[in-house]
N, C-alpha and C positions, 0 to 999 in steps of 0.2 A: 739796317733793314733787318725784319723779324722774318723767321722762318716759319712761322703760323701759317698753316694753310697750303704749304707746299709739300708735294709729294717725296716720298722718302726715295734715298737712293735705292738703285737697285742690287742685288746680292753680287757678291763676287763671285765670277764664274770658277767652278772647279770643287776641290775639296772645302772650301769656307763655309759649307751649308751645314744646318744642324742634322743630327739623324732623324729618321723617319719614327713616327711614334710607333710604339709595340703594337702586335697585331690584335692584342685582348683590347685595344682602347685605351691604354694608360689607365693615369687615376690611382690613387694611393691604394685602392683595394683591389687593383688588376684587372678591373673591369670597367666598362663605361662610367662616365662622370653622373653620380646621380642614381647609379644602380641601386636598388635596395640590398642589405647584407643576406646571406643565406639562411633561410629558417632553420631554428634549433629547436622546433617542436611548439605547444602553446598556440598562438591564434595565428592565423595566416597560411597556412599549409595544411595538405593532407598529411595526417599521420601516417606512420609506418606500421604496417601489421594489420591485422585482423580487427573490426569494431567489437567492441564487447557485447555480450548479446543483450538484447533489447527487452527479452520478457514479455512480448506481444501476445503470444499465445496464451500466456498465463493471465496476463492481465486481461483478455477477452473472457476468457473462463471466469476469473473472479468477478467480472462485470454481470455475468448471468448469475453469481451467487449472492453478491452484495453489492448493489449496484452503487449507493454513495462513497463505496471506498474503491469500486471497480473503474470509476470515470477518471480520478487522478492516476490510477495504476496504469490506464490507457494513455493518458496524455503523457506522463513520463515514458512510458515505452516509446511512442511515436517521436520523443525529442531526441532518443540517443543516436541513430544513425546522421541525424541532421547536425548534431553538435559535433560528432567525430568528422564528418565530411568538411565541417568548417574549420577544423584543428582545434577544437576545445576538448581536449584529451579528459581533462578534469571534470568538465560539465558532462560528458557522455557517460562518465564511468559513475557521477553522481545521479544522474536522471535513470540509469539504470538499475541502480541500487535502489532509489525511491519507488520505483516501479515494482521491484521485485516484494519491497517491504509492505507495500499498499495491496499488492494482489495477493500475497500469503494472509495478510489480517484479513481482508475479505473472504478468500476462502475458508478461512477457520471460521468467522462469523456466521458465514453462509450455512456450513455444516452444522455447525451448534445450532443454529435456528430451525434448519430443517430436523435434527433429531428432537429437536423441544417439541415442534409440530407433531412428529410422529408418536412422541410418548402422549401427547395429550390427546390426539386421536386414538390410541390405543385404551387409554383409560378412559374414554368415554365423555370428555369435556368439550367435544368439539360436536357431538350430536346429543346435545341435550333436549329432551322431550318438552316440547312447547303446550301440550295439550294439560288440561287441568283434569283433575280425578273426580270431577264431581259427578 
């Protein structure tokens, strides 16, 4: 006769039982089975330390000086904290650097444009006389 489908015999009483599992849950990693490994930076966890400066104020000021380059500066500045909180340290640093670069270029172009406008106004090019001397 086969033993298929029959119940196993009960364990022997006393010291013949196996030791209980460790309190940490057992497994090879010392934790519960299927537990994710501890985060070592990169994606997945909030990085330690303060986030890089997002340069948002500089980007908004540059938006007022030269809006075509101020828009990407504001967009990159707004991405910094979200990427940092998502665990993307490299992306946050890259966005902060791009925001600063676009903001500085926009500020310089805005200042140069303003100086050219003032110079043209001072030399009379802006208020040309449209009346004819007939």
